N, C-alpha and C positions, 0 to 999 in steps of 0.2 A: 062344271061339277055341281051337283046338287048339295045344298046345305042341309045338315041334319039339325032339326029343332033341338034346342037345349034349354033347360030350366036353371042352368048354372048362374049364380050371381056372385060376383067377386066380393070379398070382404071390403069394407069401407076404405081401408088403408092401401088396397091394391086396385084402385079404380082405373089405372092407365098402364100402358105397355112398359113405360119406364120403371114403374114400381114392380111390375111382374118380373122384370129382368134383374133389378138390383137386389130385391129382397132375398131371393134364394142364395145369391152369391154371398151375402153377408150373414145369413142365418142358418143355412143348411149345412150340416156336418155329415159328410159321407166317409165311411171307413175306406182304407186303402184296398186295392184289388191286387191279388197275387197273380200278376200277368206273367206269361211266358212269351218272350219276344222272338219273333221270326223276322228275319231280314230278307226282303226280296231284292235281289240284284237286278237292275234294269238294263235293257239293251244299250242305253246311252251312257252307261258307266256310273250312274247314280244309284240310289237305293230308296226303298220305302220300308218302314218298320211297322210290323203288325203286332199288336199286343193281344194275346189270346187269354181268355178265361174259360177253361173247360170244366164242365161238371158231369161229363159223360152223356150229354143230351143227344137226341137224334136230329135236332134242328140247330142251326147256327144263325145268329143275327149279326149283321155288320153295323157297327155304331160309328158314325162320323162326327167329328168335332166341328166347331164353328171356326170362323176366321181367327187366325193366330192362336187357336187352341191346340190341345193335344189329348192323348188318351188319359192323361193324368188330371184333366179338368174334373171338377166335382160333378158336373152334370153328366159327363161321360161315364164316370165311375158309378154314379147312381143308376144310370140306365143298364150298365153291364150287370151290376148287382141285382137289379130288379129282374132281368131276364134269367140270370143264374138261379134265382130263387124259384123261378117257374120251370126249371129244368132245361133251359136253353144254354148252349155254349154261345160265347160271344167273342167277337174279334173287333177291337178298336184300332183302326188304322190311323197312322200319323201322316199328314201331308209332308212333302219334302221339307226337311229342316225342322219339323215339328216334334221330333222325338228326343230332342236334347242334343243331338249331334248335327252339325251343319252339313249342308249338301257338299258333295265332293266337287261339283261343277259350279262355276260362277255363271250366273244367268242375269 
């Protein structure tokens, strides 16, 4: 994949990847999202929870959380809100066990 040239220069206090990860988690405040939850029942007897934020858009984006995350994570809510402001519906899906309710099946 080709790299796109960039003139971006990080602020002095965000010069490494660790700082870029930790700083937003400590400083960024993102308002709650009024999700509508949809539960997908899976063929193996378990489930996945999808949290929808609809604004009546003609396009939908799927937002995925990181390891051990959920649709309630600040970075996920921030992405959902950003897409909603631009007229996109958004669905934030939760990995098995990530929606606040444990899996039905022991694995």
